[in-house]
N, C-alpha and C positions, 0 to 999 in steps of 0.2 A: 571601601578601601581607603586606607589612610596611612600616611607616613609621619604624621604628627604625633608626638607624645600625648597631646591633648585628646586624641581619639578621632573618630569613634573606636571603641574597643568592644570586646565580647560582652563586657559588663555594663557599658554605658556610652551614650553619645558624646559626653564630655568626661574624660577620665578623671576620677577623683572628685567630681563635682555633681554630676547628674547621672543616675543609673537608669538602665532600662527597667521597665516593670518586670519583665522576665528576660533573663540573659539571652543574648543573641537577637534582641529586638523581636521577640515572638508575639507579643501582645498586639493584636490588630486594632485594639481600641485606644491604646496609649502610645505604643512604640512605633507603629507603622501603619500604612494604609492596607486595607484588605485586598484591594485590587492588585493583580499581578500582571506584569507586562512580559511578553514572550510566550513560550520559551524560545531559546536560540541555542544552536549547537556551538560549543566551544571545545574543540578537540584538536588532535594532531592533524586531522583531515579537513576540518572546516573551522572557520571563525566567523560566525554570523553576527550581524548587528542586532541589538535590542532597540526597538522603536520606542522612544521616550516621549513622543509627541503629545500623548494624553496628559502628561504632567503639566503641560502649558496650555492645553485647550479644554480640559475637563474641569467643570466647576467644583467637582469633589475635592480638588487640590487647592481651591481658593476661589473666592467670589469674583475676583478681577484678575486680569493678566498680571498686573503688578504684584498682587499677593502670590500668584503661582510662581512668578519668577523669583520672588524673595524666598519662598519656601524651598524651591529647587536649589537656590544658592546656599541657604542655611543648612539644609538637611541632606541634599544629594539623593542617592538611590542605594538601596540595599540589594546586592547581587547574591543570589542563593542558588546552590546546586540542586537540581532535581534528582533525588536519589532513585536510581533504577538499577536493579541487579541484572547482570548479563552473565550467562553461564560461561562465556569466553574468559571471564575473569575469575574462574573458579580457582585457578592456581595462583600462587602469590607473586608471579613474575610482574604483574601490572598493578592491580588495585586491591591489595590484600585487605584494606579496611572497608570494602564495600558491605560486607555482611555484618560488621561490628559497629558501624557508625558513619558519621560524615567524613568527607574528605575535602580538603581545600581545592579551590580552582587556581591552577598555576597559569598565570597569564603575564604578559609584559605590561607596560604602562598603558592603560586604556585611553582611548581617544573619544572625545565628544565631537561629533560631526553635525554641524548646524546647516540646514538647507533653508534658504529664504525665498519667499515668493512676493510678487508685487501685491500691495494692499494699500488702502488709504492711510495716510500718516495720522498718528494719534500720540498724544502726550500721556505717558504712563506715570502714575503715582506709586512710587515704591515705598512700602512700609520700611521703617528702620530695621536694621539687622537685629537678629536675636542676640540677647546678652546671655552667654552661657552661665554666668554667675548668678543670674536672677532666677529665683524659684528653684524647684527641684530639690532633690536630696540624694546623697551618695549612699545607697543601700544595695550593694552588689548581691546578686542572687547566685552567681557561680563562684562558690568559695570552697575551700578545703575545710572540712569539719575539724573543730578543735577536739582536745582529748575528751572533754565531757560529752560532746556529740558522738564521738567514736564509741564511747562506753555505752551510750544509749542505743546506738545501732547494733553493737555486739549483743546486747541483751535482747533487743527486739528480734534479731534474726538468728539467735543461737538455736542449734538443733534441740528439739524437745520430743518426748514420747507422745505419739498420737494416740487417740482413743476412738475405738469403734465399738458401738454397742456397750459401752461401759468398760470394755477391756482395753488395757493399756498395751500399745504396740511400741516396743523399744526402738530406739534409733539404731542405725547401722553400727555406730561405734559401740553401743551397748551390746548388740548381738555378737560382735566380734570378740569383745572382752569376756563374754559369758560362755563362749563356745569352747568345750574342753578339747585338748589336743588329741589327735588320733594317729595311730601308726600307719605309715604308708610304706610300701615296698616297691622298688623299681629294680629292673635287671640291668646289670652293668658287667662288661667283660673284665676279667682279672688279667694279671700279667701273663698267665699261662694260656690265655685264649679261651678258657672255660668261662661260662657265665655264672655269676654269683648274685645273691640278693643283697642290695644295699638298703638297709632299713633306716628310716628317719621318722621324726615326729613333725606333724604339720597340723594346721587348723583347717577345718572345712570352710 
């Protein structure tokens, strides 16, 4: 979560400077750690905490406590909704986007709660903070295709006649265009109350 124009955004940790390998920080080798913390329920009925202790104690996040603290300060955490479909949300009154894609998590300002315990004192060596302008490249992967890309997509996914056993099967549009009109008759009452035949032309 970020309120800064610099990011992170859906396309990169530093907007306009460094992009994710795959939009939404999906790449577990370059964009984020594979380990997931949680899950925790965040709903109108419950607001559970996510335990982040491992980010400061697990060597996977840094060889020393100083490195882990610096990494936490520089990178923060990525909060992601666990997509689960519930038949109670079948109607559009609540979560209409459940079946068609992701939905944002609507929360107030999150709080970081730190619990300290007695331990021997030690001096920490903190690495320097990361420089967002150093290294990396801005190559966003969530972009709107330009006209040339749209043309390629239209040609790639355009309806075409299928072939089974050497015989060509026309598309639905081709079948409709080649179907000759046929007469149809329906019964309708006239003004005198008697029934008459109303003829028309329709396609099958």
